[in-house]
C-alpha angles and dihedrals in degrees: 000000000000121000123265132194095256102030119142134198147180128215093277098052144054114333090353091066091060088060087056089049091054090049090052089054090047089054089054092049090050091052091050089054093242098117136014109241112132091167098060097079099047089046090054091048091050092054087054104208104159097216093058097041090050091047093054089044091054092243091122118058104219089205087062087058092047121001089212094057136073141162094274092053091048091051096046093050092050092045091056092050095043094048091052093056093039089055093054089061098040093048091047091050090050087055092054101262110148101177122077131177127195109197117208086005097186109164093341108144098187091118087061106034106037120083102242122192117248111277097032121138120200117200118200116198121195146116115307095246092050094049093047094049095050094044093050095043094050091046089053088053091054092243117160124202114244091215134030102287120204121181123211106199103201140112115255088231089065130065096292095155090064092044090049092053090047087058090061101272113155112212089192091067123073114261138202111221132186127191100182121182089343111109099073090059091058126080110249092254090049090053089058092046090052092056091043090055094044089051092049089055097043120099118201110289093037118139134208135194127193138126137256122220110182095193120032094177088095087077091066103031126115095271093051091050091050091053090048090051091052091048090052090062087063094048102269116136098183111133105182092188089063096043100055129069116241128203136088114304137183120274106257097221093046092048093050093045089054092052103055100277129120104217131190127191132208117200119231091247092051092046091054091049092048090055094048096254131124112238108239100229093182097037129094090264086061086080086074096053091117094050117107131195112232132207125174139181126207 
């Protein structure tokens, strides 16, 4: 179903299901020993979407979904992505930053799995149902945050900066922000508003990590549709072309540069090489060859 201005979701539907998809890939990357995320798999199982539980159980052959894809490729791609955003937080912590914000947190378990310095507060912002589900599930698992974790249960289309400050956030202190896998699910003007709001809340020394995808039509092209059709045979109903917002949008690096940030970008190929992997030019991940991982300092 196509997006609407006031649509809602949980972790088994619409945009929420893509958070479960990411967690499933993180579970595979954890199993391959490429990242440390012991919470990804139990969170995916708790959501209960058959396609993803079967995928992590090996009951779905990923090469049957796409002949150019397999578990190792899925794990490496997610490891590259996860390490980029992990590094933003660990580097910021090493520089003395003690406030972190995870926007559209979904099933992100960084508040539980990263080693945060004493005195760090991690804020997680997402829709109320998503926040409640993850908090309750991790509590049932006996998981304990490794920092002070504060949840901000609000839609990013609403006044989340005010809600964040009401939760104890201090805009006069430097902050580490991540907007991981988020921008394509925002209308172009909402992407700008997101960065405007982050900037307004960011004291000097703040840091930000996100990604830049110059052409999002790949999420709705013929190849993407073919993969979605194959996934549907195994019970998936994710249609990326319907979940993202199309239309021309501002270049992330240029926008941040014009708003007081000093951004840097690492191409997907360079990110793979930096992590000791070979970029699979002809594999499914090759669709993302033009993606770059962005980090910025204010």
